[in-house]
N, CA, C and O atoms as CSV, one atom per row, in Angstrom:
chain,resi,resn,atom,element,x,y,z
A,1,MET,N,N,63.010,-54.709,72.308
A,1,MET,CA,C,63.293,-55.297,71.010
A,1,MET,C,C,62.905,-56.765,71.018
A,1,MET,O,O,62.868,-57.413,72.064
A,2,ARG,N,N,62.618,-57.273,69.832
A,2,ARG,CA,C,62.358,-58.702,69.690
A,2,ARG,C,C,62.719,-59.133,68.277
A,2,ARG,O,O,62.731,-58.320,67.353
A,3,LEU,N,N,63.012,-60.408,68.119
A,3,LEU,CA,C,63.323,-60.972,66.818
A,3,LEU,C,C,62.028,-61.118,66.026
A,3,LEU,O,O,61.069,-61.713,66.517
A,4,LEU,N,N,61.990,-60.576,64.791
A,4,LEU,CA,C,60.780,-60.634,63.973
A,4,LEU,C,C,60.781,-61.817,63.009
A,4,LEU,O,O,59.859,-62.633,63.017
A,5,HIS,N,N,61.829,-61.906,62.172
A,5,HIS,CA,C,61.864,-62.987,61.192
A,5,HIS,C,C,63.279,-63.220,60.686
A,5,HIS,O,O,64.180,-62.406,60.890
A,6,THR,N,N,63.444,-64.347,60.027
A,6,THR,CA,C,64.660,-64.670,59.289
A,6,THR,C,C,64.262,-64.794,57.834
A,6,THR,O,O,63.271,-65.452,57.517
A,7,MET,N,N,65.022,-64.168,56.940
A,7,MET,CA,C,64.699,-64.193,55.514
A,7,MET,C,C,65.571,-65.211,54.796
A,7,MET,O,O,66.787,-65.253,54.983
A,8,LEU,N,N,64.927,-66.035,53.966
A,8,LEU,CA,C,65.620,-66.984,53.102
A,8,LEU,C,C,65.201,-66.712,51.665
A,8,LEU,O,O,64.011,-66.573,51.383
A,9,ARG,N,N,66.164,-66.636,50.757
A,9,ARG,CA,C,65.844,-66.518,49.328
A,9,ARG,C,C,65.614,-67.919,48.779
A,9,ARG,O,O,66.416,-68.826,48.999
A,10,VAL,N,N,64.514,-68.081,48.067
A,10,VAL,CA,C,64.163,-69.407,47.543
A,10,VAL,C,C,63.971,-69.344,46.036
A,10,VAL,O,O,63.530,-68.330,45.495
A,11,GLY,N,N,64.308,-70.445,45.364
A,11,GLY,CA,C,64.230,-70.503,43.908
A,11,GLY,C,C,62.845,-70.814,43.376
A,11,GLY,O,O,62.487,-70.350,42.294
A,12,ASP,N,N,62.059,-71.587,44.107
A,12,ASP,CA,C,60.714,-71.989,43.678
A,12,ASP,C,C,59.801,-71.814,44.890
A,12,ASP,O,O,59.802,-72.646,45.797
A,13,LEU,N,N,59.034,-70.749,44.902
A,13,LEU,CA,C,58.241,-70.408,46.082
A,13,LEU,C,C,57.205,-71.478,46.408
A,13,LEU,O,O,57.033,-71.828,47.575
A,14,ASP,N,N,56.516,-72.002,45.405
A,14,ASP,CA,C,55.493,-73.020,45.681
A,14,ASP,C,C,56.114,-74.264,46.314
A,14,ASP,O,O,55.553,-74.832,47.251
A,15,ARG,N,N,57.267,-74.687,45.803
A,15,ARG,CA,C,57.963,-75.854,46.346
A,15,ARG,C,C,58.378,-75.582,47.792
A,15,ARG,O,O,58.230,-76.452,48.650
A,16,SER,N,N,58.891,-74.395,48.067
A,16,SER,CA,C,59.303,-74.047,49.420
A,16,SER,C,C,58.107,-73.937,50.358
A,16,SER,O,O,58.167,-74.405,51.496
A,17,LEU,N,N,57.029,-73.328,49.896
A,17,LEU,CA,C,55.825,-73.246,50.729
A,17,LEU,C,C,55.299,-74.637,51.068
A,17,LEU,O,O,54.868,-74.879,52.194
A,18,SER,N,N,55.333,-75.546,50.104
A,18,SER,CA,C,54.900,-76.923,50.376
A,18,SER,C,C,55.764,-77.555,51.461
A,18,SER,O,O,55.246,-78.221,52.357
A,19,PHE,N,N,57.078,-77.350,51.386
A,19,PHE,CA,C,57.968,-77.921,52.396
A,19,PHE,C,C,57.662,-77.351,53.777
A,19,PHE,O,O,57.456,-78.109,54.725
A,20,TYR,N,N,57.631,-76.041,53.900
A,20,TYR,CA,C,57.464,-75.434,55.221
A,20,TYR,C,C,56.069,-75.647,55.799
A,20,TYR,O,O,55.919,-75.729,57.018
A,21,THR,N,N,55.044,-75.739,54.952
A,21,THR,CA,C,53.690,-75.931,55.474
A,21,THR,C,C,53.308,-77.412,55.560
A,21,THR,O,O,52.813,-77.858,56.595
A,22,GLU,N,N,53.527,-78.165,54.508
A,22,GLU,CA,C,53.078,-79.559,54.487
A,22,GLU,C,C,54.055,-80.509,55.182
A,22,GLU,O,O,53.627,-81.455,55.843
A,23,VAL,N,N,55.357,-80.269,55.040
A,23,VAL,CA,C,56.355,-81.163,55.633
A,23,VAL,C,C,56.664,-80.770,57.076
A,23,VAL,O,O,56.693,-81.628,57.958
A,24,LEU,N,N,56.896,-79.478,57.323
A,24,LEU,CA,C,57.231,-79.034,58.680
A,24,LEU,C,C,56.021,-78.576,59.489
A,24,LEU,O,O,56.140,-78.366,60.696
A,25,GLY,N,N,54.868,-78.417,58.858
A,25,GLY,CA,C,53.648,-78.092,59.590
A,25,GLY,C,C,53.457,-76.641,59.962
A,25,GLY,O,O,52.639,-76.332,60.828
A,26,MET,N,N,54.197,-75.736,59.325
A,26,MET,CA,C,53.993,-74.311,59.578
A,26,MET,C,C,52.741,-73.837,58.840
A,26,MET,O,O,52.169,-74.570,58.033
A,27,ARG,N,N,52.331,-72.618,59.123
A,27,ARG,CA,C,51.204,-72.002,58.428
A,27,ARG,C,C,51.723,-70.872,57.549
A,27,ARG,O,O,52.678,-70.182,57.903
A,28,LEU,N,N,51.084,-70.692,56.402
A,28,LEU,CA,C,51.345,-69.502,55.586
A,28,LEU,C,C,50.614,-68.358,56.260
A,28,LEU,O,O,49.386,-68.363,56.343
A,29,LEU,N,N,51.363,-67.377,56.739
A,29,LEU,CA,C,50.780,-66.268,57.490
A,29,LEU,C,C,50.371,-65.116,56.586
A,29,LEU,O,O,49.332,-64.490,56.800
A,30,ARG,N,N,51.179,-64.839,55.585
A,30,ARG,CA,C,50.835,-63.810,54.598
A,30,ARG,C,C,51.756,-63.956,53.400
A,30,ARG,O,O,52.860,-64.494,53.486
A,31,ARG,N,N,51.255,-63.454,52.278
A,31,ARG,CA,C,51.988,-63.525,51.014
A,31,ARG,C,C,51.672,-62.274,50.217
A,31,ARG,O,O,50.513,-61.873,50.117
A,32,GLN,N,N,52.701,-61.654,49.646
A,32,GLN,CA,C,52.496,-60.433,48.884
A,32,GLN,C,C,53.406,-60.424,47.665
A,32,GLN,O,O,54.613,-60.638,47.779
A,33,ASP,N,N,52.821,-60.176,46.499
A,33,ASP,CA,C,53.588,-59.998,45.266
A,33,ASP,C,C,53.949,-58.519,45.119
A,33,ASP,O,O,53.162,-57.636,45.461
A,34,TYR,N,N,55.153,-58.270,44.605
A,34,TYR,CA,C,55.636,-56.920,44.331
A,34,TYR,C,C,56.033,-56.867,42.855
A,34,TYR,O,O,57.213,-56.993,42.529
A,35,PRO,N,N,55.046,-56.681,41.950
A,35,PRO,CA,C,55.316,-56.734,40.512
A,35,PRO,C,C,56.370,-55.739,40.043
A,35,PRO,O,O,57.174,-56.078,39.175
A,36,ASP,N,N,56.397,-54.540,40.578
A,36,ASP,CA,C,57.394,-53.564,40.146
A,36,ASP,C,C,58.815,-54.018,40.487
A,36,ASP,O,O,59.757,-53.731,39.748
A,37,GLY,N,N,58.965,-54.721,41.599
A,37,GLY,CA,C,60.274,-55.226,42.003
A,37,GLY,C,C,60.542,-56.644,41.533
A,37,GLY,O,O,61.652,-57.156,41.677
A,38,LYS,N,N,59.517,-57.277,40.969
A,38,LYS,CA,C,59.601,-58.660,40.465
A,38,LYS,C,C,60.023,-59.641,41.559
A,38,LYS,O,O,60.940,-60.442,41.376
A,39,PHE,N,N,59.326,-59.561,42.715
A,39,PHE,CA,C,59.568,-60.518,43.778
A,39,PHE,C,C,58.295,-60.736,44.587
A,39,PHE,O,O,57.357,-59.941,44.527
A,40,THR,N,N,58.284,-61.832,45.343
A,40,THR,CA,C,57.179,-62.183,46.229
A,40,THR,C,C,57.752,-62.480,47.605
A,40,THR,O,O,58.803,-63.109,47.725
A,41,LEU,N,N,57.062,-62.028,48.638
A,41,LEU,CA,C,57.405,-62.358,50.016
A,41,LEU,C,C,56.294,-63.230,50.589
A,41,LEU,O,O,55.111,-62.923,50.442
A,42,ALA,N,N,56.687,-64.317,51.240
A,42,ALA,CA,C,55.735,-65.183,51.929
A,42,ALA,C,C,56.274,-65.440,53.330
A,42,ALA,O,O,57.435,-65.815,53.493
A,43,PHE,N,N,55.438,-65.241,54.333
A,43,PHE,CA,C,55.844,-65.432,55.715
A,43,PHE,C,C,55.182,-66.691,56.257
A,43,PHE,O,O,53.967,-66.858,56.143
A,44,VAL,N,N,55.984,-67.580,56.848
A,44,VAL,CA,C,55.486,-68.835,57.404
A,44,VAL,C,C,55.942,-68.955,58.849
A,44,VAL,O,O,56.976,-68.411,59.237
A,45,GLY,N,N,55.153,-69.677,59.640
A,45,GLY,CA,C,55.527,-69.900,61.030
A,45,GLY,C,C,54.514,-70.768,61.746
A,45,GLY,O,O,53.499,-71.166,61.175
A,46,TYR,N,N,54.803,-71.053,62.996
A,46,TYR,CA,C,53.917,-71.864,63.829
A,46,TYR,C,C,52.930,-71.007,64.614
A,46,TYR,O,O,51.937,-71.513,65.137
A,47,GLN,N,N,53.208,-69.718,64.692
A,47,GLN,CA,C,52.334,-68.806,65.422
A,47,GLN,C,C,52.278,-67.495,64.681
A,47,GLN,O,O,53.093,-67.242,63.794
A,48,ASP,N,N,51.331,-66.666,65.034
A,48,ASP,CA,C,51.212,-65.363,64.390
A,48,ASP,C,C,52.464,-64.534,64.620
A,48,ASP,O,O,53.161,-64.715,65.618
A,49,GLU,N,N,52.744,-63.636,63.708
A,49,GLU,CA,C,53.944,-62.799,63.795
A,49,GLU,C,C,53.991,-61.970,65.072
A,49,GLU,O,O,55.078,-61.684,65.575
A,50,ALA,N,N,52.846,-61.582,65.603
A,50,ALA,CA,C,52.814,-60.791,66.832
A,50,ALA,C,C,53.233,-61.621,68.045
A,50,ALA,O,O,53.574,-61.072,69.092
A,51,GLU,N,N,53.207,-62.960,67.895
A,51,GLU,CA,C,53.500,-63.849,69.022
A,51,GLU,C,C,54.901,-64.438,68.993
A,51,GLU,O,O,55.382,-64.912,70.023
A,52,GLY,N,N,55.566,-64.422,67.856
A,52,GLY,CA,C,56.893,-65.018,67.797
A,52,GLY,C,C,57.541,-64.813,66.445
A,52,GLY,O,O,56.911,-64.326,65.506
A,53,ALA,N,N,58.811,-65.190,66.353
A,53,ALA,CA,C,59.573,-65.046,65.116
A,53,ALA,C,C,59.071,-66.009,64.047
A,53,ALA,O,O,58.595,-67.102,64.356
A,54,VAL,N,N,59.183,-65.595,62.798
A,54,VAL,CA,C,58.731,-66.391,61.659
A,54,VAL,C,C,59.834,-66.414,60.603
A,54,VAL,O,O,60.898,-65.824,60.788
A,55,ILE,N,N,59.567,-67.099,59.500
A,55,ILE,CA,C,60.497,-67.158,58.380
A,55,ILE,C,C,59.893,-66.408,57.200
A,55,ILE,O,O,58.740,-66.634,56.834
A,56,GLU,N,N,60.672,-65.524,56.615
A,56,GLU,CA,C,60.273,-64.817,55.396
A,56,GLU,C,C,60.927,-65.522,54.211
A,56,GLU,O,O,62.153,-65.573,54.113
A,57,LEU,N,N,60.116,-66.058,53.323
A,57,LEU,CA,C,60.608,-66.674,52.094
A,57,LEU,C,C,60.526,-65.625,50.998
A,57,LEU,O,O,59.442,-65.137,50.682
A,58,THR,N,N,61.666,-65.279,50.418
A,58,THR,CA,C,61.729,-64.264,49.373
A,58,THR,C,C,62.000,-64.947,48.043
A,58,THR,O,O,63.003,-65.641,47.881
A,59,HIS,N,N,61.098,-64.745,47.097
A,59,HIS,CA,C,61.277,-65.312,45.758
A,59,HIS,C,C,61.453,-64.172,44.760
A,59,HIS,O,O,60.514,-63.430,44.468
A,60,ASN,N,N,62.678,-64.048,44.241
A,60,ASN,CA,C,62.953,-63.105,43.156
A,60,ASN,C,C,62.583,-63.815,41.860
A,60,ASN,O,O,63.138,-64.867,41.544
A,61,TRP,N,N,61.653,-63.244,41.114
A,61,TRP,CA,C,61.058,-63.934,39.978
A,61,TRP,C,C,62.062,-64.347,38.910
A,61,TRP,O,O,61.803,-65.286,38.157
A,62,ASP,N,N,63.191,-63.673,38.830
A,62,ASP,CA,C,64.159,-63.981,37.775
A,62,ASP,C,C,65.300,-64.887,38.249
A,62,ASP,O,O,66.277,-65.078,37.525
A,63,THR,N,N,65.184,-65.448,39.469
A,63,THR,CA,C,66.245,-66.304,40.003
A,63,THR,C,C,65.650,-67.619,40.474
A,63,THR,O,O,64.755,-67.637,41.319
A,64,ASP,N,N,66.152,-68.730,39.920
A,64,ASP,CA,C,65.603,-70.026,40.316
A,64,ASP,C,C,66.543,-70.850,41.191
A,64,ASP,O,O,66.193,-71.957,41.600
A,65,LYS,N,N,67.751,-70.313,41.487
A,65,LYS,CA,C,68.688,-71.042,42.340
A,65,LYS,C,C,69.696,-70.066,42.934
A,65,LYS,O,O,70.105,-69.098,42.293
A,66,TYR,N,N,70.084,-70.343,44.175
A,66,TYR,CA,C,71.065,-69.515,44.871
A,66,TYR,C,C,72.214,-70.382,45.345
A,66,TYR,O,O,72.045,-71.575,45.598
A,67,GLU,N,N,73.386,-69.773,45.463
A,67,GLU,CA,C,74.530,-70.413,46.102
A,67,GLU,C,C,74.416,-70.101,47.588
A,67,GLU,O,O,74.324,-68.934,47.968
A,68,LEU,N,N,74.420,-71.123,48.428
A,68,LEU,CA,C,74.220,-70.900,49.851
A,68,LEU,C,C,75.458,-70.340,50.544
A,68,LEU,O,O,75.335,-69.709,51.594
A,69,GLY,N,N,76.619,-70.551,49.997
A,69,GLY,CA,C,77.831,-70.061,50.646
A,69,GLY,C,C,78.161,-70.884,51.876
A,69,GLY,O,O,77.526,-71.906,52.137
A,70,ASN,N,N,79.148,-70.442,52.624
A,70,ASN,CA,C,79.529,-71.212,53.800
A,70,ASN,C,C,79.305,-70.455,55.113
A,70,ASN,O,O,79.788,-70.887,56.158
A,71,ALA,N,N,78.594,-69.355,55.075
A,71,ALA,CA,C,78.331,-68.599,56.293
A,71,ALA,C,C,77.015,-69.007,56.955
A,71,ALA,O,O,76.886,-68.906,58.175
A,72,TYR,N,N,76.052,-69.457,56.184
A,72,TYR,CA,C,74.747,-69.831,56.733
A,72,TYR,C,C,74.877,-71.102,57.563
A,72,TYR,O,O,75.585,-72.031,57.175
A,73,GLY,N,N,74.204,-71.144,58.687
A,73,GLY,CA,C,74.196,-72.331,59.533
A,73,GLY,C,C,72.914,-73.115,59.365
A,73,GLY,O,O,72.842,-74.023,58.537
A,74,HIS,N,N,71.893,-72.772,60.150
A,74,HIS,CA,C,70.631,-73.500,60.095
A,74,HIS,C,C,69.562,-72.764,60.887
A,74,HIS,O,O,69.842,-71.837,61.647
A,75,ILE,N,N,68.341,-73.205,60.684
A,75,ILE,CA,C,67.191,-72.809,61.493
A,75,ILE,C,C,67.000,-73.933,62.495
A,75,ILE,O,O,67.213,-75.092,62.140
A,76,ALA,N,N,66.612,-73.650,63.718
A,76,ALA,CA,C,66.399,-74.693,64.721
A,76,ALA,C,C,64.933,-74.711,65.163
A,76,ALA,O,O,64.322,-73.671,65.409
A,77,LEU,N,N,64.396,-75.923,65.255
A,77,LEU,CA,C,63.028,-76.129,65.726
A,77,LEU,C,C,63.059,-77.073,66.917
A,77,LEU,O,O,63.780,-78.071,66.896
A,78,GLU,N,N,62.290,-76.775,67.951
A,78,GLU,CA,C,62.165,-77.683,69.086
A,78,GLU,C,C,61.058,-78.683,68.774
A,78,GLU,O,O,59.979,-78.304,68.319
A,79,VAL,N,N,61.330,-79.956,69.020
A,79,VAL,CA,C,60.356,-81.023,68.785
A,79,VAL,C,C,60.283,-81.915,70.018
A,79,VAL,O,O,61.278,-82.047,70.731
A,80,PRO,N,N,59.124,-82.535,70.293
A,80,PRO,CA,C,59.015,-83.414,71.460
A,80,PRO,C,C,59.873,-84.675,71.325
A,80,PRO,O,O,60.448,-85.144,72.307
A,81,ASP,N,N,59.958,-85.228,70.100
A,81,ASP,CA,C,60.664,-86.488,69.860
A,81,ASP,C,C,61.341,-86.388,68.493
A,81,ASP,O,O,60.664,-86.418,67.466
A,82,ALA,N,N,62.654,-86.271,68.472
A,82,ALA,CA,C,63.384,-86.059,67.211
A,82,ALA,C,C,63.275,-87.248,66.270
A,82,ALA,O,O,63.158,-87.056,65.059
A,83,ARG,N,N,63.308,-88.460,66.783
A,83,ARG,CA,C,63.195,-89.641,65.914
A,83,ARG,C,C,61.825,-89.679,65.229
A,83,ARG,O,O,61.724,-89.912,64.025
A,84,LYS,N,N,60.796,-89.449,66.007
A,84,LYS,CA,C,59.439,-89.439,65.460
A,84,LYS,C,C,59.285,-88.306,64.440
A,84,LYS,O,O,58.667,-88.491,63.391
A,85,ALA,N,N,59.847,-87.138,64.751
A,85,ALA,CA,C,59.773,-86.003,63.824
A,85,ALA,C,C,60.453,-86.347,62.503
A,85,ALA,O,O,59.930,-86.015,61.439
A,86,CYS,N,N,61.611,-87.010,62.552
A,86,CYS,CA,C,62.301,-87.425,61.320
A,86,CYS,C,C,61.431,-88.368,60.504
A,86,CYS,O,O,61.312,-88.217,59.288
A,87,ASP,N,N,60.825,-89.337,61.171
A,87,ASP,CA,C,59.950,-90.289,60.465
A,87,ASP,C,C,58.782,-89.561,59.802
A,87,ASP,O,O,58.453,-89.831,58.647
A,88,GLU,N,N,58.160,-88.642,60.530
A,88,GLU,CA,C,57.020,-87.903,59.984
A,88,GLU,C,C,57.446,-87.023,58.813
A,88,GLU,O,O,56.747,-86.959,57.801
A,89,ILE,N,N,58.569,-86.353,58.940
A,89,ILE,CA,C,59.078,-85.489,57.861
A,89,ILE,C,C,59.403,-86.323,56.632
A,89,ILE,O,O,59.055,-85.944,55.514
A,90,ARG,N,N,60.067,-87.451,56.831
A,90,ARG,CA,C,60.396,-88.351,55.718
A,90,ARG,C,C,59.121,-88.858,55.037
A,90,ARG,O,O,59.051,-88.904,53.809
A,91,ASN,N,N,58.119,-89.236,55.827
A,91,ASN,CA,C,56.847,-89.734,55.280
A,91,ASN,C,C,56.096,-88.674,54.487
A,91,ASN,O,O,55.300,-89.006,53.608
A,92,ARG,N,N,56.343,-87.398,54.788
A,92,ARG,CA,C,55.700,-86.299,54.059
A,92,ARG,C,C,56.565,-85.804,52.902
A,92,ARG,O,O,56.265,-84.781,52.287
A,93,GLY,N,N,57.643,-86.537,52.609
A,93,GLY,CA,C,58.476,-86.208,51.457
A,93,GLY,C,C,59.688,-85.364,51.766
A,93,GLY,O,O,60.381,-84.930,50.846
A,94,GLY,N,N,59.968,-85.116,53.037
A,94,GLY,CA,C,61.134,-84.327,53.418
A,94,GLY,C,C,62.407,-85.151,53.394
A,94,GLY,O,O,62.363,-86.381,53.404
A,95,LYS,N,N,63.533,-84.471,53.363
A,95,LYS,CA,C,64.846,-85.116,53.284
A,95,LYS,C,C,65.565,-85.001,54.629
A,95,LYS,O,O,65.925,-83.900,55.046
A,96,VAL,N,N,65.773,-86.112,55.297
A,96,VAL,CA,C,66.521,-86.151,56.548
A,96,VAL,C,C,67.992,-86.334,56.187
A,96,VAL,O,O,68.350,-87.304,55.519
A,97,VAL,N,N,68.850,-85.404,56.625
A,97,VAL,CA,C,70.272,-85.491,56.281
A,97,VAL,C,C,71.139,-85.897,57.475
A,97,VAL,O,O,72.319,-86.201,57.307
A,98,ARG,N,N,70.566,-85.905,58.664
A,98,ARG,CA,C,71.251,-86.445,59.847
A,98,ARG,C,C,70.174,-87.006,60.747
A,98,ARG,O,O,69.316,-86.277,61.245
A,99,GLU,N,N,70.229,-88.318,60.951
A,99,GLU,CA,C,69.230,-88.979,61.782
A,99,GLU,C,C,69.331,-88.501,63.227
A,99,GLU,O,O,70.369,-87.991,63.649
A,100,ALA,N,N,68.264,-88.667,63.968
A,100,ALA,CA,C,68.212,-88.244,65.365
A,100,ALA,C,C,69.214,-89.027,66.204
A,100,ALA,O,O,69.351,-90.243,66.069
A,101,GLY,N,N,69.898,-88.310,67.060
A,101,GLY,CA,C,70.866,-88.912,67.980
A,101,GLY,C,C,71.543,-87.820,68.766
A,101,GLY,O,O,71.340,-86.636,68.500
A,102,PRO,N,N,72.353,-88.215,69.743
A,102,PRO,CA,C,73.033,-87.212,70.569
A,102,PRO,C,C,73.983,-86.364,69.726
A,102,PRO,O,O,74.634,-86.856,68.805
A,103,MET,N,N,74.044,-85.085,70.065
A,103,MET,CA,C,74.979,-84.216,69.370
A,103,MET,C,C,76.407,-84.609,69.732
A,103,MET,O,O,76.664,-85.168,70.798
A,104,LYS,N,N,77.319,-84.308,68.831
A,104,LYS,CA,C,78.727,-84.613,69.066
A,104,LYS,C,C,79.191,-83.867,70.312
A,104,LYS,O,O,78.942,-82.669,70.451
A,105,HIS,N,N,79.861,-84.568,71.212
A,105,HIS,CA,C,80.400,-84.002,72.447
A,105,HIS,C,C,79.305,-83.539,73.399
A,105,HIS,O,O,79.540,-82.650,74.218
A,106,GLY,N,N,78.105,-84.130,73.307
A,106,GLY,CA,C,77.023,-83.720,74.193
A,106,GLY,C,C,75.955,-84.794,74.291
A,106,GLY,O,O,76.120,-85.902,73.780
A,107,THR,N,N,74.866,-84.454,74.949
A,107,THR,CA,C,73.778,-85.415,75.138
A,107,THR,C,C,72.469,-84.969,74.509
A,107,THR,O,O,71.538,-85.768,74.410
A,108,THR,N,N,72.373,-83.725,74.083
A,108,THR,CA,C,71.145,-83.237,73.468
A,108,THR,C,C,70.883,-84.020,72.188
A,108,THR,O,O,71.780,-84.182,71.360
A,109,VAL,N,N,69.649,-84.508,72.025
A,109,VAL,CA,C,69.274,-85.268,70.827
A,109,VAL,C,C,68.874,-84.281,69.736
A,109,VAL,O,O,67.991,-83.445,69.924
A,110,ILE,N,N,69.543,-84.397,68.592
A,110,ILE,CA,C,69.289,-83.516,67.457
A,110,ILE,C,C,69.184,-84.331,66.179
A,110,ILE,O,O,69.568,-85.499,66.133
A,111,ALA,N,N,68.657,-83.693,65.148
A,111,ALA,CA,C,68.613,-84.249,63.792
A,111,ALA,C,C,68.625,-83.057,62.848
A,111,ALA,O,O,68.396,-81.921,63.262
A,112,PHE,N,N,68.896,-83.327,61.573
A,112,PHE,CA,C,68.856,-82.269,60.574
A,112,PHE,C,C,68.053,-82.721,59.374
A,112,PHE,O,O,68.162,-83.864,58.929
A,113,VAL,N,N,67.240,-81.804,58.851
A,113,VAL,CA,C,66.539,-82.002,57.586
A,113,VAL,C,C,66.951,-80.870,56.664
A,113,VAL,O,O,67.535,-79.879,57.103
A,114,GLU,N,N,66.644,-81.023,55.390
A,114,GLU,CA,C,67.054,-80.034,54.399
A,114,GLU,C,C,65.844,-79.591,53.597
A,114,GLU,O,O,65.036,-80.418,53.176
A,115,ASP,N,N,65.718,-78.289,53.385
A,115,ASP,CA,C,64.597,-77.792,52.587
A,115,ASP,C,C,64.942,-77.912,51.105
A,115,ASP,O,O,66.070,-78.274,50.770
A,116,PRO,N,N,63.997,-77.617,50.211
A,116,PRO,CA,C,64.235,-77.809,48.772
A,116,PRO,C,C,65.388,-76.992,48.198
A,116,PRO,O,O,65.931,-77.348,47.152
A,117,ASP,N,N,65.772,-75.895,48.868
A,117,ASP,CA,C,66.884,-75.085,48.380
A,117,ASP,C,C,68.208,-75.457,49.030
A,117,ASP,O,O,69.236,-74.848,48.732
A,118,GLY,N,N,68.197,-76.443,49.909
A,118,GLY,CA,C,69.420,-76.878,50.571
A,118,GLY,C,C,69.665,-76.259,51.926
A,118,GLY,O,O,70.692,-76.537,52.547
A,119,TYR,N,N,68.745,-75.418,52.413
A,119,TYR,CA,C,68.891,-74.845,53.751
A,119,TYR,C,C,68.673,-75.945,54.786
A,119,TYR,O,O,67.763,-76.763,54.649
A,120,LYS,N,N,69.508,-75.958,55.817
A,120,LYS,CA,C,69.401,-76.951,56.881
A,120,LYS,C,C,68.447,-76.467,57.963
A,120,LYS,O,O,68.405,-75.284,58.304
A,121,VAL,N,N,67.673,-77.428,58.498
A,121,VAL,CA,C,66.772,-77.176,59.617
A,121,VAL,C,C,67.125,-78.208,60.687
A,121,VAL,O,O,67.024,-79.414,60.461
A,122,GLU,N,N,67.539,-77.717,61.852
A,122,GLU,CA,C,67.894,-78.606,62.959
A,122,GLU,C,C,66.650,-78.881,63.790
A,122,GLU,O,O,65.863,-77.976,64.067
A,123,LEU,N,N,66.481,-80.123,64.180
A,123,LEU,CA,C,65.420,-80.525,65.098
A,123,LEU,C,C,66.093,-80.805,66.437
A,123,LEU,O,O,66.974,-81.661,66.528
A,124,ILE,N,N,65.684,-80.094,67.459
A,124,ILE,CA,C,66.253,-80.280,68.801
A,124,ILE,C,C,65.169,-80.851,69.689
A,124,ILE,O,O,64.108,-80.255,69.872
A,125,GLU,N,N,65.461,-82.035,70.244
A,125,GLU,CA,C,64.476,-82.699,71.085
A,125,GLU,C,C,64.340,-81.989,72.429
A,125,GLU,O,O,65.335,-81.648,73.069
A,126,GLN,N,N,63.088,-81.772,72.846
A,126,GLN,CA,C,62.828,-81.137,74.132
A,126,GLN,C,C,63.431,-81.977,75.250
A,126,GLN,O,O,63.350,-83.206,75.231
A,127,ARG,N,N,64.025,-81.315,76.207
A,127,ARG,CA,C,64.560,-82.015,77.366
A,127,ARG,C,C,63.441,-82.154,78.387
A,127,ARG,O,O,62.599,-81.266,78.518
A,128,PRO,N,N,63.435,-83.270,79.108
A,128,PRO,CA,C,62.418,-83.425,80.146
A,128,PRO,C,C,62.519,-82.296,81.175
A,128,PRO,O,O,63.609,-81.840,81.518
A,129,ALA,N,N,61.370,-81.867,81.650
A,129,ALA,CA,C,61.335,-80.747,82.624
A,129,ALA,C,C,61.917,-81.163,83.957
A,129,ALA,O,O,61.969,-80.358,84.886
């Protein structure tokens, strides 16, 4: 078994695709409209689906906003330098909601950014080998 993808419902697919591709640097791997079901699926990631887990962005054509609830946590991305990643994300129009620094009660350097729908993305700085 292996992890294939995580699905997020998004209110504006173009806005979300811009965030994940232009701000976070992922690639659009595939996109398919389902007119009978009135939804579109778009898969984004840093590598092909056969090589690793990706994110499925689901856009229901009749819904432009979702309530996130309190069960969702975040997506985590490994980055070489969390401070630099925050600066780059901010410069590309992304929203940094927690600046890079040690995690509470630990030493791992983390930061958080937020996508256009309010989903949190954690940046975890790579530890030296």
